[in-house]
N, C-alpha and C positions, 0 to 999 in steps of 0.2 A: 495585421496587427497582432494576432495571437502568436505568430512566429517570433515576434519581438518580446512579448510579455511572458510566454511560457518558460523560457530559460531562466528568467529572473525569479519567477515564482518557485521553480524547482530549486534554484540556488538558495532561496530563502528557507524552503522546507528542509533542505539538507543541512543548512546552518543550524536550524532549530534542533534537528536530530542530533547533530554533533555536540551542541552546547548543553542541551537538556537531557539527552539520552533517549528521548522518545519524540514521536511525531504523531499527532492525532488528526485523522481524516475521517469525518463522519463518526461512526461508532467504533472505528478501528484504531488501535494504537500500535504503532510500529516502533520497535527498538531493535538493536543489533542482535539481541538474544531471543526475542520472542515477538509474536503478534498476539494481541488480545482484542476481544470484541465484547461490547456490552450487548446483552440480550434480555429478554423477559425473565429468564431464569438465572440471571447473574452474569458474571464475566467468564468467558471461555478463553483459554490460552492455547496457542499453537507454538510449541518450541521451534526455533528457527531451523533446526535439523529436520523437522517434519514439513517445512514449507515446500510446495511444489512449483507453482507458477501463478502468474497473474495474467488474465486475459481481458481485453476490452472488446466487446461485441454486443450488438443489438441494444445499444444504449445503456449498457451496464459495465461496471468494472467488477470482476469476480476473482477472488483469491482462492486458490486450490491447495489442498494438502499434497504431499508426495504420493498419496494413494488416490489422487485425482478426485477427491471429495471436496465439495464446496465448503470453505471455511467462512467466507464473508462475501457478500455481494451487495452492491449499491448502485443506484442509477448515476448516470453521468451528471445529473443536476446537483448531486452532493458536491459541495465546494471542495475543490482540489482532488476529487476522486480519480480523474485521469492521471494524476501524478503518482498513484500507488505503484503502477507498473514500473516507471522509470526509477523510482526510489528503490524498489526491491531489486531491480536489475543492477543498480549501482552497488548495493550491499553485496550481491552475489557475483558481481563482475560479469554480468551477461551482456553480450553485444548482439542486439537483434537485427543489425544491418547486414 
């Protein structure tokens, strides 16, 4: 069932990114120029040039900077958090296969 649903949800997320210029997943906002996250001390911004990678492991989705530091991390129970990696891969043209 998830094989049928996931591509449609990803397509909907990408359409939202294209039409509004940003996509919010949990406390992370993705745009084609930056990532931003809400935190206790306000909003932190990661310019897209400083983006490193996104990994899904141990029940978490984690976004890293290009210096391999954690920028954002959330559990897979956060709605659409498993889609952060494919969205970022499409922005950067990464093929993980």
